[in-house]
Each structure stands twice: as structure tokens, then as C-alpha cells.
Phi, psi and omega in degrees: 000323180298318180297319179297318178298316180298318180294319178298318179296319180295316178297318180298316181294320178297319178295322176300315181296317180299313181294315182298315181290332176289319175298318180298315184286328183277335183089297176220134184204149181272164176297321180297319179291324175300317179297317181295316185283330181268339185080004178278152179294156180297325180293321177295315178299317180297319181293317183286321176292326175298320177299314182289331173296315180294329180280352181077019180274323177235170177209163177282137188248008180117193185255133179269181179284145179284143174244037178113347179233211177292145179293131186279152171275127181270150178242149176212167175296133176273090189305317187267006182281316183237166183232146172256132183243150177218139176231128176252117174264112186275171183293344180260007180088002176277148180241138177236129182238153179208141171234147175226155175279179186289351176264001179088014177274134180297134178257301179210157170230161179195168179226159177201176178223148174232137183251331180233142183301326181290349178270351192301313184297316181293324178292319177300316180297319178295321179292319176297323176300317182292318187272006169246015183054039175082006182237077182290346177295343179282346181292131178256332182196147180225138172241139179247126175260108189247154178278153172084204181269127187250135181283168181297332180265013173084030174254162177270110177285319180201121173236095191300314185295332179264346182073026181260140178218143174050053183252111176295137181227296186297318184296308178295329179290320177297322179295323179288319187271330182072025179226167177299130177229125178243143178230136180217165173299139186298318182290326174300320179289331173297319176299318180296321178296318179295321176295316183295332183277353185253182182298155186291349180272004174268108183243343183228115190219141172244130183248132177236125173251115183252113181204232176300323172231177173251114176255153182208156176212151183233131173248125176236124182051047176070009181241146173296134178265118184260334187080175184292329185247009180077012183234035180288169172071030175277063182296328180300338180251023167288126183280122178255341185209104184293344177252015182282192182288153179290139176262161178296343178282351177102353180254171180261146166069027175296154178311318181300326180289349183261337192227353183292172178301318179294322178295319179298319179296319178296317178297319181296319180290326177295324185269351176222063183297140178080358180273102179251023184283352180229151180258107183236153175209171180302334183287339183234003187292322178297318180295320176299314182298318181292323178294315180292330176299318178298328182273356178084022179292116186292326179295314178299319180293325177294318179296315179298323178296317179299315181294317180296322180294317177296320179296319179297320178299316178296318180295319178299318177300317179295317179298318183288331182272313187260333180060048181288161173291320192219139169244124182250132178248126173244111182191152173297338180295338181295345177283349182271127178294321180296312180303311187290320181291317178295318181300307184290322180293314182294320177299315180297325181286325189263338184290143175294147176293143181255139183295321182225145174072173179229148174266161175230141170249118190227151172286159180298141172274329189259346179059223184289349178275000186300321184294307185291323178289326175295321178294320177297315180298321180292317179294323179295313178297320179301318180293313186284331190242332192245320189272165181284104179299329182294346178273351184274111183237160177259000000 
């Protein structure tokens, strides 16, 4: 009997997803048309749509045109009934939250801070309380963008900058909220956000964030690529020079040692020794370089050329190994004409020719919002396509 019950529940949930996504894609549709297009009986459609009406997921949208009988009542997604939530836990312990309705309209945003790992779940709950205007029962799905290496069950295995290890996150939060909760690496969700923001023919994408560190994420066939150990896409630690400078990972010549903000500051000082006429630090060096590039400063342009050449080498390696449709760069350096022209020209010269299709190297569309918007997109997809809608209750 248990096996039969499980199978019945699975079939019911699959039917719910089919009906919900059809309502979503059609905009407005009658129960009779749902029955016709899905092949489900009218009684089954009536029971399942009734469930979603009670849950506040869909609503009646008015009366449709008659096709020879009584005019049908149309159904549509109840955009303002439920909320999709996203929380980004950054490397410095700051939290950024966002909620949207089921139509993708922003509802609320908020911020918080966590100082100790054991406080994380309670701080996330307080932030979710704030960005749902105190009504967390409206949440239908939540995605967490977490730092470091993330386990299959949504825990933090290792977040070096915070000093956190083996910290359960998604499982205890799901137990508290009683709704689907997904957790992924933050940079991976930034990649997912960039894919979601682009045309539907982008299915394979590599995302690079070049700043204080080099973060990266890989999308393959519209799915986040985790690798065998959940730590795939460490492009920043691709070795470009075995005799180069030491990286914090313990090896020499990693990509990050060539292009990060600290690396840029080192290159600038090497090429202009003794010049103390400007006050620079890793926090402002990229902005300085882009400004000086506009003014024609040859030293700044040389540094930008070096960084762009190293970036192009890393991108060519990624193109040759993974063959993505698109490589997206998120960095203040993208504002520099020298950086961008050297990057795209060198990549085109060094990349192997591809038998079919073309790759693109593009600047980020979402900028610093890529992580939180990617988490929202991921939670939305999780709700509509993957999770058990029947578990979402009011």
C-alpha cells in the first residue's frame, strides 16, 4: 500500500505541474481546454485546479468566449497570491534578500548580517519575515545563494572567507518553513541569472566575475554544472603560469593571480615604480585603470592589456574544453575600451575553430544583481518545474 500511495502522490504532483505550467504559458485558459490539451479527465482537472485556487496559486480571470455551450470561466496565475524568495549570503557575512510575485514583479528587498555560523538560519528567517511583510506563509519557494563549496543537500561544506565548514543550511530551513528550499553556490546562481536574462537560445554559458577574486559558474543544457564533488568551475584557479606568483590556494600562477584587483595593483606598481602621486588600493584600482584608459595613460593601458591577455587565455581554455555558447564577464574592467578590445581580439585569434555555431564573449547584463536575480530565477523554476507543488500550503 505504501508504494501505491507514493505512486499516486507522484502522479498527482506531476499532473499539478503540467496544469500549472500550461496555465502559465497560456496566460488565461478554461478547465475544458486544460482537459483537452493535457488529456486529463475533467474531474481530475477540476479537482487539481480547485486545489491550486485554494492555495492562492491561480485565480479565476473572468468569462471566456462560448464555443457552442456555456461560456467558460478562465483561469490564470494569481501573481500576487504567492511569493518567490531568494537570499544571498555573501563572503563577508552580509545577507541580501528579495521576493517577487509569481509574475516576476519585485515585492520587497532587505539586508541583514550574520556573525556566527550557528545564527545563520535564524537570521535568514528574520530576513524572510521582513521581505514578506511579516507573512512568510505566502512563500512558495526559496533559493539560497551561498558562499564556498555547497553539498548536494544544500549545506556549506567550506566557505574559506567566513571560516565556515560543514554547516547545514537548506535542510533545517526547509524544516522550519515547510516549503521547497534550494541552495547553490552564489556564483553559480549568478551564471544562472545571466542565462535567464538572455535569449532562449543560450543554453550553455560560462560566467566569470573578476574582482577581488575570480568567481565562476557554468551552465550546461540550462542546468547548473556541479561536477563530481560539487566544486566544479574553479576557473580562477586554472594555472596559467607554473612559475608565477603564489596563489592563496598554495599553487603558482593561477588565473586569479594575474587578473584580480590585487594583481592589477601589483602590475601598476611594477610598471610605474616610485610613483606615489596617486592613492590606490585593491578597492579602487580597476576604476582608476578604466578612467586613465579614457585619458590615454599608456601605463594604465599596458596593465589593462596584460590583464586582458591573461583573461583571454583562460577563456580560450574554457572554450576549448567546454564549448559554451556564451562567456559572460562581470567586472569593472568591462568599462575599459582597451581591456575589452584586447580581450575579444586575443580570444578570437587563439580559440580553436568550431565546426558548428559561434561563441560570444559578452559583458554582464545584470552586474552586481546577478546573484540575487539568479537565485530568484532558480527558485521560480524550482517551483514551476521541479518541486512538489502539493507540499506548498497556506
